mmCIF file of the C-alpha atoms, coordinates in Angstrom:
data_MODEL
# 
_entry.id   MODEL 
# 
loop_
_atom_site.group_PDB 
_atom_site.id 
_atom_site.type_symbol 
_atom_site.label_atom_id 
_atom_site.label_alt_id 
_atom_site.label_comp_id 
_atom_site.label_asym_id 
_atom_site.label_entity_id 
_atom_site.label_seq_id 
_atom_site.pdbx_PDB_ins_code 
_atom_site.Cartn_x 
_atom_site.Cartn_y 
_atom_site.Cartn_z 
_atom_site.occupancy 
_atom_site.B_iso_or_equiv 
_atom_site.pdbx_formal_charge 
_atom_site.auth_seq_id 
_atom_site.auth_comp_id 
_atom_site.auth_asym_id 
_atom_site.auth_atom_id 
_atom_site.pdbx_PDB_model_num 
ATOM 1   C CA . MET A 1 1   ? -11.234 -7.906  4.368   1.00 0.00 ? 1   MET A CA 1 
ATOM 2   C CA . ILE A 1 2   ? -8.337  -7.936  6.756   1.00 0.00 ? 2   ILE A CA 1 
ATOM 3   C CA . PHE A 1 3   ? -4.702  -6.931  6.407   1.00 0.00 ? 3   PHE A CA 1 
ATOM 4   C CA . SER A 1 4   ? -2.581  -9.756  4.997   1.00 0.00 ? 4   SER A CA 1 
ATOM 5   C CA . GLU A 1 5   ? 1.177   -9.716  5.508   1.00 0.00 ? 5   GLU A CA 1 
ATOM 6   C CA . GLN A 1 6   ? 1.512   -12.305 2.752   1.00 0.00 ? 6   GLN A CA 1 
ATOM 7   C CA . LYS A 1 7   ? -0.389  -10.205 0.209   1.00 0.00 ? 7   LYS A CA 1 
ATOM 8   C CA . VAL A 1 8   ? 1.516   -7.007  0.944   1.00 0.00 ? 8   VAL A CA 1 
ATOM 9   C CA . ALA A 1 9   ? 4.827   -8.915  0.800   1.00 0.00 ? 9   ALA A CA 1 
ATOM 10  C CA . GLN A 1 10  ? 3.808   -10.239 -2.605  1.00 0.00 ? 10  GLN A CA 1 
ATOM 11  C CA . MET A 1 11  ? 2.888   -6.732  -3.748  1.00 0.00 ? 11  MET A CA 1 
ATOM 12  C CA . ALA A 1 12  ? 6.329   -5.493  -2.663  1.00 0.00 ? 12  ALA A CA 1 
ATOM 13  C CA . ALA A 1 13  ? 7.987   -8.466  -4.374  1.00 0.00 ? 13  ALA A CA 1 
ATOM 14  C CA . PHE A 1 14  ? 6.092   -7.655  -7.576  1.00 0.00 ? 14  PHE A CA 1 
ATOM 15  C CA . PHE A 1 15  ? 7.501   -4.101  -7.634  1.00 0.00 ? 15  PHE A CA 1 
ATOM 16  C CA . LEU A 1 16  ? 11.029  -5.238  -6.769  1.00 0.00 ? 16  LEU A CA 1 
ATOM 17  C CA . ALA A 1 17  ? 10.958  -7.934  -9.448  1.00 0.00 ? 17  ALA A CA 1 
ATOM 18  C CA . ARG A 1 18  ? 9.752   -5.424  -12.024 1.00 0.00 ? 18  ARG A CA 1 
ATOM 19  C CA . ARG A 1 19  ? 12.588  -3.076  -11.040 1.00 0.00 ? 19  ARG A CA 1 
ATOM 20  C CA . GLU A 1 20  ? 15.153  -5.896  -11.197 1.00 0.00 ? 20  GLU A CA 1 
ATOM 21  C CA . ALA A 1 21  ? 17.287  -4.062  -8.629  1.00 0.00 ? 21  ALA A CA 1 
ATOM 22  C CA . PRO A 1 22  ? 17.161  -2.840  -5.022  1.00 0.00 ? 22  PRO A CA 1 
ATOM 23  C CA . MET A 1 23  ? 14.742  0.013   -4.378  1.00 0.00 ? 23  MET A CA 1 
ATOM 24  C CA . ALA A 1 24  ? 14.614  2.844   -1.864  1.00 0.00 ? 24  ALA A CA 1 
ATOM 25  C CA . HIS A 1 25  ? 12.186  1.801   0.854   1.00 0.00 ? 25  HIS A CA 1 
ATOM 26  C CA . ILE A 1 26  ? 10.428  5.180   0.656   1.00 0.00 ? 26  ILE A CA 1 
ATOM 27  C CA . LYS A 1 27  ? 9.856   4.652   -3.064  1.00 0.00 ? 27  LYS A CA 1 
ATOM 28  C CA . LEU A 1 28  ? 8.487   1.162   -2.457  1.00 0.00 ? 28  LEU A CA 1 
ATOM 29  C CA . MET A 1 29  ? 6.097   2.529   0.173   1.00 0.00 ? 29  MET A CA 1 
ATOM 30  C CA . LYS A 1 30  ? 4.827   5.239   -2.181  1.00 0.00 ? 30  LYS A CA 1 
ATOM 31  C CA . LEU A 1 31  ? 4.257   2.692   -4.972  1.00 0.00 ? 31  LEU A CA 1 
ATOM 32  C CA . LEU A 1 32  ? 2.352   0.456   -2.543  1.00 0.00 ? 32  LEU A CA 1 
ATOM 33  C CA . TYR A 1 33  ? 0.227   3.393   -1.379  1.00 0.00 ? 33  TYR A CA 1 
ATOM 34  C CA . LEU A 1 34  ? -0.514  4.467   -4.954  1.00 0.00 ? 34  LEU A CA 1 
ATOM 35  C CA . ALA A 1 35  ? -1.589  0.895   -5.780  1.00 0.00 ? 35  ALA A CA 1 
ATOM 36  C CA . ASP A 1 36  ? -3.882  0.865   -2.734  1.00 0.00 ? 36  ASP A CA 1 
ATOM 37  C CA . ARG A 1 37  ? -5.334  4.187   -3.840  1.00 0.00 ? 37  ARG A CA 1 
ATOM 38  C CA . LEU A 1 38  ? -5.919  3.085   -7.441  1.00 0.00 ? 38  LEU A CA 1 
ATOM 39  C CA . SER A 1 39  ? -7.679  -0.034  -6.156  1.00 0.00 ? 39  SER A CA 1 
ATOM 40  C CA . MET A 1 40  ? -9.974  2.239   -4.152  1.00 0.00 ? 40  MET A CA 1 
ATOM 41  C CA . GLU A 1 41  ? -10.685 4.332   -7.228  1.00 0.00 ? 41  GLU A CA 1 
ATOM 42  C CA . ARG A 1 42  ? -11.439 1.305   -9.422  1.00 0.00 ? 42  ARG A CA 1 
ATOM 43  C CA . TYR A 1 43  ? -13.081 -1.112  -6.978  1.00 0.00 ? 43  TYR A CA 1 
ATOM 44  C CA . ASP A 1 44  ? -13.998 0.982   -3.902  1.00 0.00 ? 44  ASP A CA 1 
ATOM 45  C CA . VAL A 1 45  ? -11.655 -1.074  -1.684  1.00 0.00 ? 45  VAL A CA 1 
ATOM 46  C CA . PRO A 1 46  ? -7.930  -0.773  -0.964  1.00 0.00 ? 46  PRO A CA 1 
ATOM 47  C CA . MET A 1 47  ? -5.771  -3.645  -2.122  1.00 0.00 ? 47  MET A CA 1 
ATOM 48  C CA . THR A 1 48  ? -3.975  -4.040  1.220   1.00 0.00 ? 48  THR A CA 1 
ATOM 49  C CA . ASP A 1 49  ? -6.668  -3.351  3.824   1.00 0.00 ? 49  ASP A CA 1 
ATOM 50  C CA . ASP A 1 50  ? -3.885  -1.585  5.714   1.00 0.00 ? 50  ASP A CA 1 
ATOM 51  C CA . PHE A 1 51  ? -4.378  1.524   7.855   1.00 0.00 ? 51  PHE A CA 1 
ATOM 52  C CA . GLN A 1 52  ? -3.522  4.550   5.699   1.00 0.00 ? 52  GLN A CA 1 
ATOM 53  C CA . CYS A 1 53  ? -1.903  7.496   7.429   1.00 0.00 ? 53  CYS A CA 1 
ATOM 54  C CA . ASN A 1 54  ? 0.012   10.631  6.590   1.00 0.00 ? 54  ASN A CA 1 
ATOM 55  C CA . MET A 1 55  ? 3.575   11.096  7.697   1.00 0.00 ? 55  MET A CA 1 
ATOM 56  C CA . LYS A 1 56  ? 6.104   13.782  6.897   1.00 0.00 ? 56  LYS A CA 1 
ATOM 57  C CA . ASN A 1 57  ? 7.155   12.108  3.625   1.00 0.00 ? 57  ASN A CA 1 
ATOM 58  C CA . GLY A 1 58  ? 3.579   11.518  2.515   1.00 0.00 ? 58  GLY A CA 1 
ATOM 59  C CA . PRO A 1 59  ? 0.970   8.788   2.875   1.00 0.00 ? 59  PRO A CA 1 
ATOM 60  C CA . VAL A 1 60  ? 2.035   5.384   4.171   1.00 0.00 ? 60  VAL A CA 1 
ATOM 61  C CA . LEU A 1 61  ? 0.459   2.020   4.882   1.00 0.00 ? 61  LEU A CA 1 
ATOM 62  C CA . SER A 1 62  ? 0.992   1.688   8.630   1.00 0.00 ? 62  SER A CA 1 
ATOM 63  C CA . SER A 1 63  ? 1.349   -2.076  9.145   1.00 0.00 ? 63  SER A CA 1 
ATOM 64  C CA . THR A 1 64  ? 3.356   -2.363  5.928   1.00 0.00 ? 64  THR A CA 1 
ATOM 65  C CA . LEU A 1 65  ? 5.747   0.297   7.240   1.00 0.00 ? 65  LEU A CA 1 
ATOM 66  C CA . ASP A 1 66  ? 6.128   -1.764  10.424  1.00 0.00 ? 66  ASP A CA 1 
ATOM 67  C CA . LEU A 1 67  ? 6.962   -4.832  8.304   1.00 0.00 ? 67  LEU A CA 1 
ATOM 68  C CA . MET A 1 68  ? 9.463   -2.850  6.253   1.00 0.00 ? 68  MET A CA 1 
ATOM 69  C CA . ASN A 1 69  ? 11.131  -1.399  9.347   1.00 0.00 ? 69  ASN A CA 1 
ATOM 70  C CA . GLY A 1 70  ? 11.270  -4.788  11.099  1.00 0.00 ? 70  GLY A CA 1 
ATOM 71  C CA . ALA A 1 71  ? 9.007   -3.528  13.903  1.00 0.00 ? 71  ALA A CA 1 
ATOM 72  C CA . ARG A 1 72  ? 6.498   -6.272  13.082  1.00 0.00 ? 72  ARG A CA 1 
ATOM 73  C CA . PRO A 1 73  ? 8.293   -9.584  12.526  1.00 0.00 ? 73  PRO A CA 1 
ATOM 74  C CA . SER A 1 74  ? 6.766   -11.576 9.677   1.00 0.00 ? 74  SER A CA 1 
ATOM 75  C CA . LEU A 1 75  ? 7.850   -14.785 7.995   1.00 0.00 ? 75  LEU A CA 1 
ATOM 76  C CA . ALA A 1 76  ? 5.780   -13.848 4.930   1.00 0.00 ? 76  ALA A CA 1 
ATOM 77  C CA . TRP A 1 77  ? 7.617   -10.531 4.567   1.00 0.00 ? 77  TRP A CA 1 
ATOM 78  C CA . SER A 1 78  ? 11.129  -11.752 5.402   1.00 0.00 ? 78  SER A CA 1 
ATOM 79  C CA . ALA A 1 79  ? 10.816  -14.721 3.021   1.00 0.00 ? 79  ALA A CA 1 
ATOM 80  C CA . LEU A 1 80  ? 10.524  -12.302 0.090   1.00 0.00 ? 80  LEU A CA 1 
ATOM 81  C CA . ILE A 1 81  ? 11.864  -8.885  1.138   1.00 0.00 ? 81  ILE A CA 1 
ATOM 82  C CA . SER A 1 82  ? 15.214  -7.995  2.690   1.00 0.00 ? 82  SER A CA 1 
ATOM 83  C CA . PRO A 1 83  ? 15.599  -5.793  5.750   1.00 0.00 ? 83  PRO A CA 1 
ATOM 84  C CA . ILE A 1 84  ? 16.303  -2.133  4.978   1.00 0.00 ? 84  ILE A CA 1 
ATOM 85  C CA . GLN A 1 85  ? 20.009  -1.538  4.324   1.00 0.00 ? 85  GLN A CA 1 
ATOM 86  C CA . ASN A 1 86  ? 21.277  1.880   3.252   1.00 0.00 ? 86  ASN A CA 1 
ATOM 87  C CA . HIS A 1 87  ? 17.634  3.006   2.893   1.00 0.00 ? 87  HIS A CA 1 
ATOM 88  C CA . GLN A 1 88  ? 16.949  0.237   0.362   1.00 0.00 ? 88  GLN A CA 1 
ATOM 89  C CA . VAL A 1 89  ? 15.198  -3.112  0.194   1.00 0.00 ? 89  VAL A CA 1 
ATOM 90  C CA . GLN A 1 90  ? 15.570  -5.928  -2.293  1.00 0.00 ? 90  GLN A CA 1 
ATOM 91  C CA . LEU A 1 91  ? 14.234  -9.383  -3.036  1.00 0.00 ? 91  LEU A CA 1 
ATOM 92  C CA . GLN A 1 92  ? 15.475  -12.084 -0.688  1.00 0.00 ? 92  GLN A CA 1 
ATOM 93  C CA . ARG A 1 93  ? 15.263  -14.671 -3.465  1.00 0.00 ? 93  ARG A CA 1 
ATOM 94  C CA . GLN A 1 94  ? 14.106  -15.181 -7.008  1.00 0.00 ? 94  GLN A CA 1 
ATOM 95  C CA . PHE A 1 95  ? 10.577  -16.502 -7.357  1.00 0.00 ? 95  PHE A CA 1 
ATOM 96  C CA . ALA A 1 96  ? 8.189   -17.712 -10.031 1.00 0.00 ? 96  ALA A CA 1 
ATOM 97  C CA . TRP A 1 97  ? 5.374   -15.285 -10.852 1.00 0.00 ? 97  TRP A CA 1 
ATOM 98  C CA . ASP A 1 98  ? 2.785   -17.940 -10.003 1.00 0.00 ? 98  ASP A CA 1 
ATOM 99  C CA . GLU A 1 99  ? 4.059   -17.866 -6.395  1.00 0.00 ? 99  GLU A CA 1 
ATOM 100 C CA . LEU A 1 100 ? 2.314   -14.500 -6.047  1.00 0.00 ? 100 LEU A CA 1 
ATOM 101 C CA . ASP A 1 101 ? -0.956  -16.326 -5.454  1.00 0.00 ? 101 ASP A CA 1 
ATOM 102 C CA . GLU A 1 102 ? -2.449  -13.704 -3.126  1.00 0.00 ? 102 GLU A CA 1 
ATOM 103 C CA . LEU A 1 103 ? -2.648  -11.264 -6.040  1.00 0.00 ? 103 LEU A CA 1 
ATOM 104 C CA . SER A 1 104 ? -5.645  -11.431 -8.341  1.00 0.00 ? 104 SER A CA 1 
ATOM 105 C CA . ARG A 1 105 ? -5.416  -10.515 -12.021 1.00 0.00 ? 105 ARG A CA 1 
ATOM 106 C CA . ALA A 1 106 ? -7.000  -7.166  -11.149 1.00 0.00 ? 106 ALA A CA 1 
ATOM 107 C CA . ASP A 1 107 ? -4.369  -6.620  -8.418  1.00 0.00 ? 107 ASP A CA 1 
ATOM 108 C CA . ARG A 1 108 ? -1.538  -7.446  -10.846 1.00 0.00 ? 108 ARG A CA 1 
ATOM 109 C CA . ALA A 1 109 ? -3.007  -5.109  -13.463 1.00 0.00 ? 109 ALA A CA 1 
ATOM 110 C CA . ILE A 1 110 ? -3.043  -2.268  -10.921 1.00 0.00 ? 110 ILE A CA 1 
ATOM 111 C CA . LEU A 1 111 ? 0.504   -3.015  -9.755  1.00 0.00 ? 111 LEU A CA 1 
ATOM 112 C CA . ASP A 1 112 ? 1.662   -3.150  -13.370 1.00 0.00 ? 112 ASP A CA 1 
ATOM 113 C CA . GLU A 1 113 ? -0.052  0.160   -14.158 1.00 0.00 ? 113 GLU A CA 1 
ATOM 114 C CA . ILE A 1 114 ? 1.428   1.862   -11.092 1.00 0.00 ? 114 ILE A CA 1 
ATOM 115 C CA . PHE A 1 115 ? 4.924   0.594   -11.886 1.00 0.00 ? 115 PHE A CA 1 
ATOM 116 C CA . SER A 1 116 ? 4.623   1.638   -15.534 1.00 0.00 ? 116 SER A CA 1 
ATOM 117 C CA . GLU A 1 117 ? 3.494   5.134   -14.553 1.00 0.00 ? 117 GLU A CA 1 
ATOM 118 C CA . TYR A 1 118 ? 5.679   5.801   -11.504 1.00 0.00 ? 118 TYR A CA 1 
ATOM 119 C CA . GLY A 1 119 ? 8.406   3.140   -11.359 1.00 0.00 ? 119 GLY A CA 1 
ATOM 120 C CA . HIS A 1 120 ? 10.880  5.321   -13.250 1.00 0.00 ? 120 HIS A CA 1 
ATOM 121 C CA . MET A 1 121 ? 10.590  8.167   -10.705 1.00 0.00 ? 121 MET A CA 1 
ATOM 122 C CA . ASN A 1 122 ? 13.117  8.534   -7.896  1.00 0.00 ? 122 ASN A CA 1 
ATOM 123 C CA . ARG A 1 123 ? 11.980  8.458   -4.278  1.00 0.00 ? 123 ARG A CA 1 
ATOM 124 C CA . TRP A 1 124 ? 11.953  12.232  -3.777  1.00 0.00 ? 124 TRP A CA 1 
ATOM 125 C CA . LYS A 1 125 ? 9.918   12.865  -6.950  1.00 0.00 ? 125 LYS A CA 1 
ATOM 126 C CA . LEU A 1 126 ? 7.405   10.332  -5.629  1.00 0.00 ? 126 LEU A CA 1 
ATOM 127 C CA . VAL A 1 127 ? 7.351   12.053  -2.240  1.00 0.00 ? 127 VAL A CA 1 
ATOM 128 C CA . ASP A 1 128 ? 6.653   15.350  -4.037  1.00 0.00 ? 128 ASP A CA 1 
ATOM 129 C CA . LEU A 1 129 ? 3.918   13.669  -6.083  1.00 0.00 ? 129 LEU A CA 1 
ATOM 130 C CA . VAL A 1 130 ? 2.086   12.182  -3.086  1.00 0.00 ? 130 VAL A CA 1 
ATOM 131 C CA . HIS A 1 131 ? 2.316   15.514  -1.259  1.00 0.00 ? 131 HIS A CA 1 
ATOM 132 C CA . GLU A 1 132 ? 0.044   16.838  -4.019  1.00 0.00 ? 132 GLU A CA 1 
ATOM 133 C CA . LEU A 1 133 ? -2.703  14.280  -3.341  1.00 0.00 ? 133 LEU A CA 1 
ATOM 134 C CA . PRO A 1 134 ? -5.858  15.831  -1.850  1.00 0.00 ? 134 PRO A CA 1 
ATOM 135 C CA . GLU A 1 135 ? -5.854  13.454  1.142   1.00 0.00 ? 135 GLU A CA 1 
ATOM 136 C CA . TRP A 1 136 ? -2.334  14.366  2.232   1.00 0.00 ? 136 TRP A CA 1 
ATOM 137 C CA . GLU A 1 137 ? -2.107  16.645  5.273   1.00 0.00 ? 137 GLU A CA 1 
ATOM 138 C CA . ASN A 1 138 ? 1.192   17.492  6.901   1.00 0.00 ? 138 ASN A CA 1 
ATOM 139 C CA . PRO A 1 139 ? 1.167   15.812  10.325  1.00 0.00 ? 139 PRO A CA 1 
ATOM 140 C CA . GLY A 1 140 ? 4.387   17.470  11.461  1.00 0.00 ? 140 GLY A CA 1 
ATOM 141 C CA . ALA A 1 141 ? 6.666   15.091  13.364  1.00 0.00 ? 141 ALA A CA 1 
ATOM 142 C CA . SER A 1 142 ? 3.819   12.664  14.053  1.00 0.00 ? 142 SER A CA 1 
ATOM 143 C CA . SER A 1 143 ? 1.333   10.763  11.905  1.00 0.00 ? 143 SER A CA 1 
ATOM 144 C CA . LYS A 1 144 ? -2.312  11.367  11.121  1.00 0.00 ? 144 LYS A CA 1 
ATOM 145 C CA . ALA A 1 145 ? -5.010  9.057   9.770   1.00 0.00 ? 145 ALA A CA 1 
ATOM 146 C CA . ILE A 1 146 ? -5.933  9.745   6.166   1.00 0.00 ? 146 ILE A CA 1 
ATOM 147 C CA . ASN A 1 147 ? -9.457  11.016  5.685   1.00 0.00 ? 147 ASN A CA 1 
ATOM 148 C CA . THR A 1 148 ? -10.665 8.359   3.243   1.00 0.00 ? 148 THR A CA 1 
ATOM 149 C CA . GLU A 1 149 ? -13.732 10.434  2.389   1.00 0.00 ? 149 GLU A CA 1 
ATOM 150 C CA . VAL A 1 150 ? -11.389 13.050  0.904   1.00 0.00 ? 150 VAL A CA 1 
ATOM 151 C CA . THR A 1 151 ? -9.703  10.310  -1.132  1.00 0.00 ? 151 THR A CA 1 
ATOM 152 C CA . PHE A 1 152 ? -13.049 9.141   -2.559  1.00 0.00 ? 152 PHE A CA 1 
ATOM 153 C CA . GLU A 1 153 ? -14.109 12.747  -3.234  1.00 0.00 ? 153 GLU A CA 1 
ATOM 154 C CA . SER A 1 154 ? -10.902 13.224  -5.231  1.00 0.00 ? 154 SER A CA 1 
ATOM 155 C CA . PHE A 1 155 ? -12.135 10.427  -7.537  1.00 0.00 ? 155 PHE A CA 1 
ATOM 156 C CA . GLY A 1 156 ? -15.265 12.464  -8.300  1.00 0.00 ? 156 GLY A CA 1 
ATOM 157 C CA . CYS A 1 157 ? -17.612 11.130  -5.627  1.00 0.00 ? 157 CYS A CA 1 
ATOM 158 C CA . THR A 1 158 ? -20.032 13.492  -3.937  1.00 0.00 ? 158 THR A CA 1 
ATOM 159 C CA . LYS A 1 159 ? -19.666 13.943  -0.176  1.00 0.00 ? 159 LYS A CA 1 
ATOM 160 C CA . ALA A 1 160 ? -22.645 11.601  0.342   1.00 0.00 ? 160 ALA A CA 1 
ATOM 161 C CA . GLN A 1 161 ? -21.182 8.926   -1.967  1.00 0.00 ? 161 GLN A CA 1 
ATOM 162 C CA . ALA A 1 162 ? -17.763 9.210   -0.321  1.00 0.00 ? 162 ALA A CA 1 
ATOM 163 C CA . HIS A 1 163 ? -19.348 8.889   3.121   1.00 0.00 ? 163 HIS A CA 1 
ATOM 164 C CA . GLU A 1 164 ? -21.272 5.791   2.006   1.00 0.00 ? 164 GLU A CA 1 
ATOM 165 C CA . LYS A 1 165 ? -18.133 4.159   0.579   1.00 0.00 ? 165 LYS A CA 1 
ATOM 166 C CA . VAL A 1 166 ? -16.217 4.798   3.807   1.00 0.00 ? 166 VAL A CA 1 
ATOM 167 C CA . GLU A 1 167 ? -19.094 3.346   5.817   1.00 0.00 ? 167 GLU A CA 1 
ATOM 168 C CA . LEU A 1 168 ? -19.057 0.221   3.626   1.00 0.00 ? 168 LEU A CA 1 
ATOM 169 C CA . LEU A 1 169 ? -15.294 -0.107  4.185   1.00 0.00 ? 169 LEU A CA 1 
ATOM 170 C CA . ARG A 1 170 ? -15.833 0.191   7.943   1.00 0.00 ? 170 ARG A CA 1 
ATOM 171 C CA . ILE A 1 171 ? -18.479 -2.561  7.880   1.00 0.00 ? 171 ILE A CA 1 
ATOM 172 C CA . ARG A 1 172 ? -16.249 -4.714  5.652   1.00 0.00 ? 172 ARG A CA 1 
ATOM 173 C CA . ASN A 1 173 ? -13.362 -4.336  8.120   1.00 0.00 ? 173 ASN A CA 1 
ATOM 174 C CA . GLN A 1 174 ? -15.609 -5.190  11.083  1.00 0.00 ? 174 GLN A CA 1 
ATOM 175 C CA . LEU A 1 175 ? -16.809 -8.306  9.277   1.00 0.00 ? 175 LEU A CA 1 
ATOM 176 C CA . GLY A 1 176 ? -13.220 -9.281  8.503   1.00 0.00 ? 176 GLY A CA 1 
ATOM 177 C CA . GLN A 1 177 ? -12.292 -8.877  12.172  1.00 0.00 ? 177 GLN A CA 1 
ATOM 178 C CA . LYS A 1 178 ? -15.218 -11.047 13.286  1.00 0.00 ? 178 LYS A CA 1 
ATOM 179 C CA . LEU A 1 179 ? -14.321 -13.753 10.760  1.00 0.00 ? 179 LEU A CA 1 
ATOM 180 C CA . SER A 1 180 ? -10.682 -13.771 11.859  1.00 0.00 ? 180 SER A CA 1 
ATOM 181 C CA . GLU A 1 181 ? -11.740 -14.090 15.505  1.00 0.00 ? 181 GLU A CA 1 
ATOM 182 C CA . MET A 1 182 ? -13.870 -17.110 14.600  1.00 0.00 ? 182 MET A CA 1 
ATOM 183 C CA . SER A 1 183 ? -11.028 -18.991 12.892  1.00 0.00 ? 183 SER A CA 1 
# 
């Protein structure tokens, strides 16, 4: 319902633990985006509730990119994920799988599927792959919001269905904002 730094940090930790080694930050971002996208295809909602945008190297999750780059300080992120060094990130510490309590079984299944399908690819192959996605548009030196209707249409939705799903996401996000303001 609302972006969670803890959940996205746990998603990143999941991928890094599966890799059992440092990972290029661009590769991690593409895996996270692909997981968000698969969640949308399966359940009509992104896993992260992050703002999706296109950048020169493909789609990114905006707030997650800020966490990764250190532009948005977060105890949840820094407790699990290292700062970028030599274009790579790694786990800050070992953890028990049950510590990833923000991830549902469905989330873990998606993350597992994404890692199994794309985890072996290097960062530039993943960049090439996401450049082929229908929702990717080259924003030049800037960034551009992803047209989520195009994403839903790429899953086989009609324009009307895609529009309805985007409208439901908008309402869901508004509700999440109102609930967070109340707490």
